[in-house]
C-alpha positions in Angstrom: -10.1 -6.1 -18.2 -8.6 -2.7 -18.0 -5.1 -2.1 -19.5 -2.7 -0.6 -17.1 0.6 0.0 -18.9 1.7 -3.3 -20.4 -0.3 -5.4 -18.0 -4.0 -6.1 -17.9 -5.5 -5.8 -14.5 -8.5 -8.0 -13.6 -11.5 -6.0 -12.7 -13.0 -6.2 -9.1 -15.3 -9.2 -9.3 -17.8 -7.3 -7.1 -18.1 -4.5 -9.7 -21.0 -5.5 -11.9 -21.6 -3.3 -14.9 -24.4 -1.6 -13.0 -22.1 -0.8 -10.1 -19.3 0.4 -12.4 -21.8 2.7 -14.0 -22.9 4.1 -10.7 -19.3 4.6 -9.5 -18.5 6.5 -12.7 -21.6 8.5 -12.3 -20.6 9.5 -8.8 -17.8 11.6 -10.2 -19.9 13.4 -12.8 -20.7 16.6 -10.9 -17.0 17.5 -10.3 -16.2 16.7 -13.9 -18.8 19.2 -15.0 -17.4 21.8 -12.6 -20.7 22.0 -10.7 -21.3 21.0 -7.1 -25.0 21.7 -7.0 -26.0 18.6 -8.9 -25.2 16.5 -5.8 -28.4 17.9 -4.2 -30.9 16.3 -6.5 -32.5 13.1 -5.5 -31.5 11.1 -8.6 -27.8 11.7 -8.0 -25.9 8.5 -6.9 -25.8 8.0 -3.2 -22.0 8.5 -3.2 -22.5 12.0 -4.7 -25.4 12.9 -2.4 -23.4 11.9 0.7 -20.2 13.7 -0.3 -19.1 15.8 2.7 -19.8 19.5 2.2 -17.6 20.8 5.0 -14.3 19.8 6.5 -16.1 18.7 9.7 -18.1 16.2 7.7 -15.0 14.6 6.2 -14.6 11.1 7.5 -11.2 10.1 9.0 -8.1 12.2 8.3 -8.1 13.6 11.8 -4.6 15.0 11.2 -5.9 17.2 8.3 -9.1 18.3 10.2 -7.4 19.3 13.4 -7.6 23.0 14.5 -4.8 25.0 13.1 -3.9 22.3 10.5 -2.7 23.7 7.1 -5.9 22.4 5.4 -8.1 24.1 7.9 -6.1 27.3 7.6 -6.4 27.2 3.8 -10.2 26.8 4.0 -11.1 29.0 6.9 -8.4 31.6 6.2 -9.3 31.7 2.5 -5.6 31.5 1.5 -4.3 30.8 -2.0 -2.2 27.7 -1.5 -1.8 24.7 -3.9 -2.2 21.2 -2.4 -0.9 17.8 -3.4 -3.1 15.1 -1.9 -1.5 11.7 -1.7 -3.5 8.7 -0.5 -5.4 5.5 -1.5 -8.6 5.6 -3.5 -11.8 6.6 -1.7 -10.0 8.5 1.1 -11.4 11.9 0.2 -9.1 13.6 -2.3 -11.8 14.7 -4.6 -14.0 15.7 -1.7 -11.3 17.9 -0.2 -10.9 19.7 -3.5 -14.7 20.3 -3.6 -14.7 21.5 0.0 -12.0 24.0 -0.7 -14.0 25.3 -3.6 -17.3 25.4 -1.8 -16.2 26.9 1.5 -14.0 29.5 -0.2 -16.5 30.4 -2.9 -14.1 29.6 -5.7 -14.9 28.1 -9.1 -14.3 24.3 -9.3 -12.7 22.9 -12.5 -11.5 19.3 -12.8 -8.9 18.0 -15.3 -8.3 14.3 -15.5 -4.7 13.2 -16.1 -6.1 10.1 -17.8 -7.6 12.0 -20.8 -6.3 15.6 -20.7 -3.1 16.9 -22.5 -1.0 20.0 -22.3 -3.6 21.9 -24.5 -6.4 21.2 -22.0 -4.3 22.1 -19.0 -3.3 25.4 -20.5 -6.8 26.2 -21.6 -8.1 25.6 -18.0 -5.4 27.9 -16.6 -6.0 30.6 -19.2 -9.8 30.5 -18.5 -9.1 30.7 -14.7 -6.7 33.7 -15.3 -9.3 35.5 -17.5 -12.0 35.0 -14.9 -9.7 36.2 -12.1 -9.0 39.4 -14.1 -12.6 39.9 -15.1 -14.4 39.1 -11.9 -11.8 38.7 -9.2 -13.0 35.2 -8.5 -10.4 32.5 -8.0 -10.5 29.0 -9.4 -9.8 25.6 -7.8 -8.2 23.4 -10.5 -8.5 19.8 -9.4 -6.1 17.4 -11.3 -7.0 13.8 -10.6 -4.3 11.2 -10.9 -1.6 13.8 -11.5 1.1 11.0 -11.5 -0.2 10.0 -14.9 0.8 13.4 -16.4 4.1 13.5 -18.3 6.8 15.9 -17.3 5.7 18.3 -20.0 2.1 18.2 -18.8 3.2 18.8 -15.2 5.4 21.7 -16.4 2.3 23.3 -18.0 0.8 23.6 -14.5 3.7 25.7 -13.1 2.7 29.1 -14.4 -0.8 28.9 -12.9 0.6 27.7 -9.6 3.5 30.2 -9.5 1.3 33.2 -10.3 -1.6 31.9 -8.3 -4.0 32.1 -11.2 -5.4 28.9 -9.8 -5.5 27.1 -6.5 -4.2 23.7 -7.6 -5.4 20.6 -5.8 -3.7 17.6 -7.4 -4.4 14.1 -6.3 -2.3 11.0 -6.6 -2.3 7.4 -5.3 1.4 7.0 -6.0 4.4 8.3 -4.1 4.7 11.9 -5.4 8.5 12.0 -4.7 8.8 9.5 -7.6 5.9 10.6 -9.8 5.6 14.4 -9.5 8.3 16.9 -10.7 10.3 18.7 -8.1 9.2 22.2 -9.1 5.6 21.3 -8.6 6.3 19.5 -5.3 8.2 22.6 -4.0 5.3 24.9 -4.8 2.6 22.7 -3.2 1.7 21.7 0.3 1.9 17.9 0.4 -0.9 16.3 2.5 -0.9 12.6 3.0 -4.3 10.9 3.4 -4.5 7.7 5.4 -6.7 4.7 4.5 -10.1 4.8 6.2 -10.6 2.3 9.0 -13.4 -0.2 9.1 -15.0 2.0 11.8 -14.8 5.0 9.5 -16.5 3.1 6.6 -19.2 1.7 9.0 -19.8 5.3 10.1 -20.2 6.4 6.5 -22.7 3.6 5.8 -24.7 4.2 9.0 -24.9 8.0 8.2 -26.1 7.2 4.7 -28.8 5.0 6.0 -30.3 7.7 8.2 -29.3 11.0 6.6 -31.9 13.0 4.6 -29.5 13.2 1.7 -29.1 9.5 1.8 -31.7 6.8 2.3 -33.6 8.8 4.9 -34.2 5.8 7.2 -36.4 4.1 4.7 -34.1 1.1 4.6 -32.2 -0.5 7.5 -29.3 -3.1 7.4 -28.4 -6.0 9.6 -25.1 -6.1 11.4 -24.0 -9.0 9.2 -24.9 -7.1 6.0 -23.0 -4.0 7.2 -20.0 -6.1 8.1 -20.0 -7.5 4.6 -20.2 -4.1 2.9 -17.5 -2.7 5.1 -15.2 -5.6 4.2 -15.9 -5.3 0.5 -15.2 -1.5 0.5 -11.6 -2.1 1.4 -11.3 1.4 3.0 -12.9 3.1 0.0 -15.8 5.3 1.2 -17.2 5.9 -2.3 -17.2 2.2 -3.1 -19.0 1.4 0.2 -21.8 3.9 -0.7 -22.1 2.5 -4.2 -22.5 -1.0 -2.7 -25.0 0.2 -0.1 -27.1 1.8 -2.8 -27.1 -1.4 -4.8 -28.0 -3.4 -1.8 -30.8 -1.0 -0.9 -32.2 -1.3 -4.4 -32.1 -5.1 -4.2 -34.0 -5.0 -0.9 -36.7 -2.7 -2.3 -37.1 -4.9 -5.4 -38.0 -7.7 -3.0 -40.5 -5.5 -1.1 -38.2 -5.5 2.0 -37.1 -2.5 4.1 -34.1 -4.3 5.6 -30.8 -5.3 3.9 -29.8 -8.7 5.2 -26.6 -10.6 4.3 -28.2 -12.5 1.5 -29.4 -9.3 -0.1 -26.0 -7.7 0.3 -24.3 -10.7 -1.3 -26.7 -10.7 -4.2 -26.4 -7.0 -4.8 -22.6 -6.9 -5.2 -22.4 -10.4 -6.7 -19.9 -11.6 -4.1 -20.4 -14.0 -1.2 -19.2 -13.1 2.3 -15.9 -14.8 3.2 -16.1 -16.2 6.8 -12.9 -14.7 8.2 -12.2 -12.9 11.4 -9.1 -10.7 11.1 -8.6 -10.8 14.9 -9.6 -14.4 15.6 -8.9 -18.0 14.8 -9.5 -17.7 11.0 -6.8 -15.1 10.8 -4.2 -17.3 12.4 -5.4 -20.6 10.8 -5.5 -19.3 7.2 -2.1 -17.5 7.4 -0.6 -20.7 9.0 -2.0 -22.8 6.2 -0.7 -20.3 3.6 2.8 -20.4 4.9 2.9 -24.1 5.3 1.6 -24.5 1.7 4.4 -22.3 0.4 6.9 -24.2 2.5 5.5 -27.4 1.2 5.8 -26.2 -2.4 2.1 -26.4 -3.2 1.6 -23.3 -5.2 -2.1 -24.0 -5.9 -3.0 -24.4 -2.2 -1.0 -21.3 -1.4 -2.9 -19.3 -4.0 -6.2 -20.5 -2.5 -5.3 -19.3 1.0 -3.9 -16.0 -0.5 -7.2 -15.5 -2.3 -9.2 -16.1 0.9 -7.2 -13.5 2.8 -7.4 -10.9 0.0 -11.2 -11.4 -0.4 -11.6 -11.2 3.4 -9.9 -7.8 3.5 -6.6 -8.9 5.1 -3.9 -6.3 5.2 -1.7 -7.1 2.1 1.3 -5.7 4.0 0.9 -8.4 6.6 0.9 -11.1 3.9 4.0 -9.5 2.3 5.8 -9.4 5.7 5.2 -13.1 6.2 6.6 -13.9 2.7 9.8 -12.0 3.6 10.2 -14.1 6.7 9.5 -17.3 4.8 12.1 -16.4 2.2 14.9 -16.7 4.7 13.4 -19.2 7.0 12.4 -21.9 4.5 14.4 -21.1 1.3 17.6 -19.3 2.3 20.5 -19.9 -0.1 18.7 -22.7 -1.9 17.4 -19.8 -4.1 19.2 -16.5 -3.4 16.6 -14.6 -5.4 13.8 -15.6 -3.0 14.4 -12.8 -0.4 14.9 -10.0 -3.0 11.6 -11.2 -4.6 9.8 -11.1 -1.3 11.2 -7.6 -0.5 10.4 -6.3 -3.9 6.8 -7.6 -3.4 6.5 -5.9 -0.1 7.7 -2.6 -1.5 5.4 -2.9 -4.5 2.4 -3.6 -2.2 3.3 -0.4 -0.2 3.5 1.7 -3.4 0.5 0.6 -5.4 -1.9 -1.0 -2.9 -4.9 -3.2 -3.8 -6.4 -4.3 -6.1 -3.3 -4.3 -8.4 -1.0 -5.6 -5.5 -2.9 -8.9 -5.6 -0.8 -9.7 -8.8 2.4 -8.9 -6.9 1.5 -11.1 -4.0 0.5 -13.9 -6.3 3.8 -13.5 -8.2 5.8 -13.7 -5.0 3.7 -16.6 -3.6 4.2 -18.8 -6.7 7.9 -17.9 -6.9 8.5 -18.9 -3.3 6.4 -22.0 -3.5 8.2 -23.5 -6.5 11.7 -22.5 -5.2 13.9 -25.1 -3.8 13.7 -25.3 0.0 16.3 -25.2 2.7 16.1 -24.3 6.4 19.9 -24.3 6.8 19.9 -20.6 7.6 17.2 -21.1 10.2 19.0 -24.0 12.0 22.4 -22.2 11.7 21.3 -19.0 13.5 19.3 -21.1 16.0 22.3 -23.2 16.9 24.5 -20.1 17.3 22.0 -18.4 19.5 21.6 -21.5 21.6 25.4 -21.6 22.3 25.4 -18.0 23.2 22.5 -18.4 25.6 24.1 -21.4 27.2 27.2 -19.3 28.0 29.5 -20.6 25.3 30.9 -17.1 24.5 34.6 -16.9 25.1 37.1 -14.1 24.4 37.6 -12.7 20.9 41.0 -14.0 19.6 43.7 -11.4 20.2 44.7 -11.2 16.5 41.1 -10.2 15.6 40.8 -7.4 18.2 40.7 -3.7 17.3 44.3 -2.5 16.9 43.6 1.1 15.8 43.8 2.9 19.1 46.9 3.9 21.0 48.4 1.2 23.2 46.4 -1.6 21.4 49.5 -3.2 19.9 51.2 -3.3 23.3 48.3 -5.5 24.4 49.0 -7.8 21.5 45.8 -6.8 19.6 46.1 -7.6 15.9 49.4 -9.5 16.3 49.6 -12.3 13.8 46.4 -11.3 11.9 46.4 -12.4 8.3 44.8 -10.0 5.8 42.5 -12.3 3.7 43.1 -10.4 0.5 46.8 -11.1 0.7 46.3 -14.9 0.8 45.7 -17.4 -2.0 42.0 -17.4 -3.1 41.4 -14.5 -0.7 41.0 -16.9 2.2 43.4 -17.0 5.2 44.1 -20.0 7.5 43.5 -18.6 11.0 41.1 -18.9 13.9 38.1 -16.5 13.8 35.8 -18.0 16.5 36.5 -17.9 20.2 38.2 -21.1 21.6 35.0 -22.4 23.2 33.2 -22.7 19.8 36.3 -22.9 17.5 35.0 -26.2 16.1 31.3 -25.3 15.8 29.6 -26.1 12.5 26.5 -24.0 12.7 25.8 -23.6 9.0 25.3 -27.0 7.3 24.0 -26.3 3.8 21.7 -28.7 1.9 22.1 -30.0 -1.6 18.9 -28.3 -2.7 18.9 -25.8 -5.5 21.6 -23.2 -5.6 22.7 -24.2 -2.1 24.4 -27.3 -3.5 27.0 -25.1 -5.0 27.2 -23.1 -1.8 27.7 -26.3 0.1 30.6 -27.4 -2.1 32.3 -23.9 -1.8 31.7 -23.6 2.0 33.3 -27.0 2.6 36.4 -26.0 0.7 36.5 -22.6 2.5 36.1 -24.1 5.9 38.8 -26.6 5.3 41.3 -23.8 4.4 40.3 -21.6 7.3 40.7 -24.4 9.8 43.8 -25.9 8.3 42.3 -29.0 6.9 42.7 -28.2 3.2 44.2 -31.0 1.1 
């Protein structure tokens, strides 16, 4: 388990030690500041297949379009610092390498995980010296820039301001919260979108056939490709790492085709039978919601795990939890909706795999919360009355009396200002005559709603003149 702040995050169960080693190795050329190592046959597949030009970049059509800022930077050879914001595996490191390769600049990487102010200043000083000595510019790639402290980010400013380096900083977190304003204002912010399943499938198919990849020596069945695409979770580098492991497993068996069994064995994770567009999608989410509604936290976690492992969009799950918080819990636990909303916001900010903890947190909290559908039945009854024509006129004392002539029409006459009344509650009619006696909201005695019920009954009695 890797420590992340004060919390320990469970490692991806599909990442065996061998796969982890290969994923780490796929970043080595950029760490050494050399791009040529990607050409040798022993380099990891993810390194060999790294796009060399902007046209080879997968996805990110908005960045590759003619006349886009990124294309102008590369083809116009301009000195402009970039801030790349997007999920893992969407091409942030690749874009930095493309900028360096296509503009003939030196490429130097600094990792925010291990580097300090001293290392940042040393990299900028070396770039400045090389610029003065040879006239050659340097691309300084800062990975995970959000992990830099304010002082560390401040150390980047001289190099950016004086254009001693072309800074390309990458972050998976919202830069408006994690990057200092001076650095934001001096950089062009480019947002990278998650790769689609079609994008990832294209990456895998290209790697199977390309001379830099597997050169057609190994093929893959449709089921195996589907499995690898799902496990990749929109991360192109991960998909290639898994493909390389699956190809190795096939070769060890003397086979030239990767089937589903081989793919499952290679990444140590079985395929989850789940169609995000079909019956499984609707059946599993239905079972998930009904389990939370039924207060079975264990069953709810099972269905949550199935959806996460099948690659379901975590934002979809979070949205359903927000709906459930009002539909099935309401005022029985007033913290339910804030919990669900906070979970949805967290999912949006951090993404998977860490967001699985947030979704589990919200799922358990909502499952064990007291339940009430009083809010649901209340709005349903009110809407039913309106649709049936029970509307009526707004009582004259409640009508707007702020415009000229309103008082002559009797608007506002007799209105009692609630704050001037005992307990801040005035005895007067609020609803139209046709629904004056309606009792839409009928709270339960479950959880915190029991206190709401007692208070609401006292309030309603005062308003309608029935107080003792």
